[in-house]
Backbone bond lengths (Angstrom), bond angles and torsions (degrees), N, CA, C in turn:
res aa  C-N    CA-C-N  psi(-1)  N-CA   C-N-CA  omega(-1)  CA-C   N-CA-C  phi
1 X - - - 1.446 - - 1.533 110.74 -
2 X 1.323 117.92 -43.98 1.466 121.35 179.27 1.529 110.41 -61.05
3 X 1.336 115.78 -45.60 1.468 119.57 179.85 1.527 111.09 -58.53
4 X 1.330 117.16 -48.42 1.463 120.64 -176.71 1.524 111.46 -61.88
5 X 1.327 116.82 -42.37 1.476 120.61 -178.88 1.531 109.56 -65.64
6 X 1.309 117.18 -46.70 1.471 120.56 179.27 1.526 110.72 -64.02
7 X 1.307 116.55 -40.82 1.465 120.68 -179.74 1.525 110.99 -60.07
8 X 1.316 117.84 -42.87 1.464 121.25 178.05 1.522 111.38 -62.01
9 X 1.328 116.30 -39.77 1.469 120.26 177.37 1.528 110.14 -63.41
10 X 1.332 116.11 -46.53 1.461 120.11 -178.28 1.526 112.69 -67.47
11 X 1.314 117.32 -32.72 1.471 120.12 177.70 1.526 112.12 -58.65
12 X 1.338 116.41 -29.04 1.453 120.25 -179.54 1.522 114.45 -98.91
13 X 1.325 116.52 4.73 1.470 121.00 -174.85 1.515 112.11 -86.29
14 X 1.315 115.86 140.37 1.458 121.81 179.21 1.536 112.72 -69.73
15 X 1.337 118.33 -16.97 1.463 121.75 179.99 1.526 112.83 -92.56
16 X 1.317 118.87 -5.74 1.460 122.35 178.67 1.526 107.79 -70.47
17 X 1.310 117.29 132.60 1.467 121.53 -170.83 1.523 114.33 -57.30
18 X 1.330 118.06 -40.24 1.472 119.53 178.71 1.518 110.99 -63.93
19 X 1.323 117.60 -37.49 1.471 120.78 178.23 1.525 110.86 -69.54
20 X 1.333 116.68 -39.69 1.462 119.60 178.70 1.523 110.54 -62.56
21 X 1.337 117.13 -42.34 1.467 120.66 179.73 1.525 110.69 -61.44
22 X 1.319 116.13 -38.44 1.459 121.16 -177.78 1.528 111.58 -75.70
23 X 1.349 117.16 -42.66 1.458 121.62 -171.13 1.524 115.10 -90.57
24 X 1.327 117.89 -24.28 1.465 121.80 -175.94 1.523 108.50 -120.24
25 X 1.291 116.34 101.33 1.469 120.92 -176.13 1.527 112.87 -64.17
26 X 1.336 118.30 -18.93 1.453 122.03 178.98 1.534 112.91 -89.98
27 X 1.333 117.23 -7.60 1.468 120.91 -179.13 1.512 110.40 -72.20
28 X 1.331 116.41 128.34 1.467 121.93 178.89 1.518 108.41 -128.61
29 X 1.316 116.74 141.22 1.453 122.45 173.96 1.516 108.94 -148.17
30 X 1.323 116.30 145.05 1.458 119.75 177.03 1.532 110.51 -96.16
31 X 1.320 115.92 -1.79 1.457 120.38 -179.19 1.535 110.41 -80.28
32 X 1.306 115.20 143.21 1.468 120.83 179.75 1.513 111.59 -98.38
33 X 1.342 116.85 -14.89 1.455 121.02 -177.54 1.533 110.68 -85.54
34 X 1.315 115.36 161.84 1.459 122.47 173.92 1.531 105.64 -81.00
35 X 1.342 116.85 124.22 1.443 120.48 -175.65 1.526 111.93 -145.16
36 X 1.333 114.57 166.20 1.465 120.91 175.91 1.517 107.73 -86.92
37 X 1.310 116.96 125.49 1.456 120.45 -179.78 1.529 111.79 -81.77
38 X 1.324 117.45 -5.30 1.462 120.94 175.34 1.522 110.84 -86.44
39 X 1.332 117.97 -52.01 1.466 120.60 -177.00 1.521 112.68 -102.11
40 X 1.336 118.00 -16.60 1.453 121.58 178.88 1.510 115.06 87.42
41 X 1.328 117.69 -1.18 1.468 120.91 -176.97 1.523 111.69 -71.66
42 X 1.330 114.41 145.21 1.462 121.65 172.06 1.524 106.71 -73.54
43 X 1.322 117.39 122.76 1.459 120.48 -172.70 1.521 113.12 -68.50
44 X 1.323 119.17 -29.93 1.464 119.26 179.37 1.530 110.67 -60.13
45 X 1.316 118.23 -30.41 1.467 122.04 177.92 1.530 111.46 -90.68
46 X 1.313 116.91 -45.95 1.467 121.19 -175.14 1.527 111.85 -61.19
47 X 1.321 117.22 -39.74 1.458 120.33 -178.72 1.512 112.92 -66.90
48 X 1.321 117.39 -23.31 1.468 122.12 179.77 1.521 113.22 -93.21
49 X 1.317 117.02 -12.40 1.468 121.39 -177.93 1.529 109.83 -78.37
50 X 1.312 116.11 110.87 1.462 120.73 -176.36 1.517 112.87 -71.24
51 X 1.332 117.71 -15.26 1.467 120.84 -179.76 1.524 112.93 -99.52
52 X 1.326 117.44 4.89 1.464 121.35 -177.95 1.517 112.75 -96.28
53 X 1.326 114.58 150.33 1.465 123.10 172.95 1.513 108.74 -114.46
54 X 1.313 116.44 154.56 1.454 121.29 170.47 1.538 106.90 -74.83
55 X 1.338 118.58 132.18 1.465 119.66 -178.85 1.533 113.40 -65.00
56 X 1.309 116.21 -18.38 1.467 120.66 179.11 1.524 112.03 -98.78
57 X 1.349 117.09 4.27 1.460 120.93 175.95 1.516 115.07 77.67
58 X 1.308 118.01 18.06 1.464 121.16 -177.86 1.523 111.95 -79.29
59 X 1.343 117.51 -22.96 1.459 123.04 171.61 1.531 108.19 -155.02
60 X 1.325 116.56 156.64 1.466 121.69 -176.21 1.520 110.64 -121.51
61 X 1.324 115.57 169.51 1.456 121.47 178.82 1.522 110.13 -60.98
62 X 1.307 115.94 157.94 1.460 121.04 179.72 1.519 110.18 -60.51
63 X 1.324 117.40 -38.32 1.456 121.21 179.05 1.526 111.25 -59.00
64 X 1.317 117.17 -45.57 1.459 120.94 179.79 1.524 110.93 -69.03
65 X 1.326 117.24 -32.83 1.466 121.24 178.72 1.517 112.44 -63.36
66 X 1.330 117.13 -40.30 1.457 120.71 -173.40 1.520 113.80 -89.59
67 X 1.337 117.71 -10.66 1.458 119.35 177.11 1.519 110.28 -65.37
68 X 1.300 115.84 144.80 1.465 120.42 174.36 1.521 107.89 -67.06
69 X 1.331 117.98 150.04 1.480 120.16 -177.85 1.526 113.57 -52.18
70 X 1.349 118.59 -40.28 1.475 119.91 -178.47 1.531 111.22 -69.45
71 X 1.343 118.40 -27.06 1.457 121.83 178.36 1.525 110.29 -79.93
72 X 1.298 117.68 -21.78 1.452 123.51 -177.13 1.527 111.53 -94.90
73 X 1.328 116.92 6.72 1.449 120.94 177.76 1.517 113.95 82.96
74 X 1.328 116.87 10.38 1.468 120.33 178.76 1.524 108.82 -106.83
75 X 1.284 117.19 120.35 1.466 121.73 178.49 1.493 112.13 -112.91
């Protein structure tokens, strides 16, 4: 479930490599994998990592997701 939700978010992100290739004609990469052009992570791994956050704040680690708002510094 976490992977699918994160994947949907990344599919619409401007930093996702497939989107950059399509939207920015000057964007070049020698990588063949789908990756984040902001942090450089391979998305097939990053989306499955429960301890990872999106560098742009579009999704957070599972630990941060399940913390109560007062424990996460949000009041």
